[in-house]
N, C-alpha and C positions, 0 to 999 in steps of 0.2 A: 259282878259281870266282868269278864275278861275285856280289858280296854284296848287290846291290840290283837286282833285275830282276823283270820281269813275264813269266810263262810262260802261253801259251795252249795248252790241251790239247784235242784233238778226237778224238771217236769217230765216224768216218765211217759213214754209212748212207744208203740210198736211200729209206727210209721215215721214219727219225728220225736226225738228226745231233745228237750230244751234244757239249757244250763246257763247259769250265771255265777260269777264269782265277785264277791265284794271284799274290800279291806276295811275293817273297822279300826280306827285309831281314835281312842277316847270316845267322844260322842259323834264323830264325823265318819261317814261312810263314803267310799269311792268305788267306782266300777273298775274291776280288773279286766274282765272280759265276759262276753256272753256269746252264745252261738247255738247251733243245732247239730244234731247227728241225724242225717237223713237215712232212713232204713227202707224206704219204699222199693228200692232196687233189689232187695233180698226177698225171694219168695219163701224161703225156708224160715219158719218161726224160730227154730233153735239157733240158726245163724244170726238172726236179729238179736236174740238174747246175748249171744257171744259178743257181738259188736257193742252192745250197751255196756256189758261188763268191761270190755277192753277200753272203751272210751272213758268210762268212769274211772278206771284204774289210771289211765293216762292223765286225766285231769288232776287226780290226787297226787300222782308222782310229779307232775310239772309244777303245780301251784301250792302243794303242801297245805291244804285247808285244815283248819283246826276243828271244823264241824261240818256236817252235811245236813242240809235241810231239804226234805223231799215232800212233794205233794202226794197225799194219800189218794188212792183210787176212790172215786165217788160211786155210789150205787146207781146203776143204770138198769134199763130193761133188758139189754142184750148180755146174757150170761157169758157167752164166748168172748165178747169184747172185754168184759170185766176180768175174766181169767187171764187173757193176754196182757192186759194192763197191769194186773197184779204180779205177773211174772216179770214184766219189764221193771217194775218197782223193786221186786225182790232181787234181781241181779245187780241193780245199782246199789242196793243196801248191802248185798254180799261183798261187792267190791270195797265199800267203805269199811265193813267189818274186817275184811281181810287186811286192810291197812290200818286197823285200830283207830278209825275216825269215828267219833261219836255221831249218832244219827238222831235227828229230830224230824218228826212227821207232823204235817199240818193238813187239815182239810182244805179243799179249794175255797170254801166259804170263809174260813179263818184267814187264809192268805189275802183274799180280796178285801176283807174287812180291815185287816191291818194296814194295807197299802192305801185304800181309798176311803175307808170309813163306811163302805157299803159292801156287805157280803154278797150282793147280787150284781156287782159291777161288771161291765163288759170287759173283754180283753183289751179293747181300745182304751177304755178309761184307766185300766191298770197300767198299760204301757205309757200313757200320757203322764200319770202321776210319777211313775218311775223315772221318766225323762227329767223331771224336776228334782227328784230326790238324789239321783246319782249322776246327773249331768251326762245323759246319753247323747252323744254327738251325731250318731247316725241311726237311721231307722232300720231296725232289723228286718230281715227278709220274712221271718215267720214270728207270729206271736208266741210260739213255743219258747223262743229265747227269752222274751220278757217274762213269760210265766216261770221259767227256771230262775231268773233273776228275782222275781217277786217272792219265790220261796226263800231265797237267801235273805232278802230285806225283811220279810216277815219274821224270820228267826232273830234278826238283829233287834227288831222292835219288841220282841218278847223279853229281852234283857235277862233278868234273873228269874223270870217266871217260867222256869223250865217245866212246871207241871202242865202247862198248856200244850206242850209237845212231848213226844216220847223220846227218851234217850236210852240207847242200848250200848253196853260196853263189850258185848260179845254175843255169840250165838245163844249161849245158855240164857242170858237175860232176855234176849229177843223172843226166844221160844217160850219162856215163862209167861210173857204177856200175850203171846200169839200161839196157843197150843194147837190151833187148827192148822198151822203151817208146818207141823212136824211130819206130816205124812205124805 
């Protein structure tokens, strides 16, 4: 396991994208920053995707993360919402791939399980546990920020167990594992 690294965590969304960055030094982690990208003011879905791509690129350029941990879309009843969420995740992944940042993907249940010990934990429970783990001094405006931070901390907890997350070194390896995304 890399003992000195920066991990960017993203909770993708088409209305609010949450993000958090942590610095790992040996076995200690500390909060660098967390926040949200508010997208509700944009009516055009394509413009929202552009803003997600730009903000993710901006975070990568500013903080130079060694890895990106992203929450995978969960299966819901609304197909249109799933498509939009998948696109949001896709453009964040594209930004990381563009900057050669390795990507790790975790299910919402896996993230909650690694933070709280309970895969069905509430957003409030996840936020409370994170406040203890990385010494959050202010309460974020949206749980999307702590969800993004949770993705980063989840990846830290995985250590060398990379098989629990997916890592892609480029488009070719990503498409090999995700043939349905080619088209």
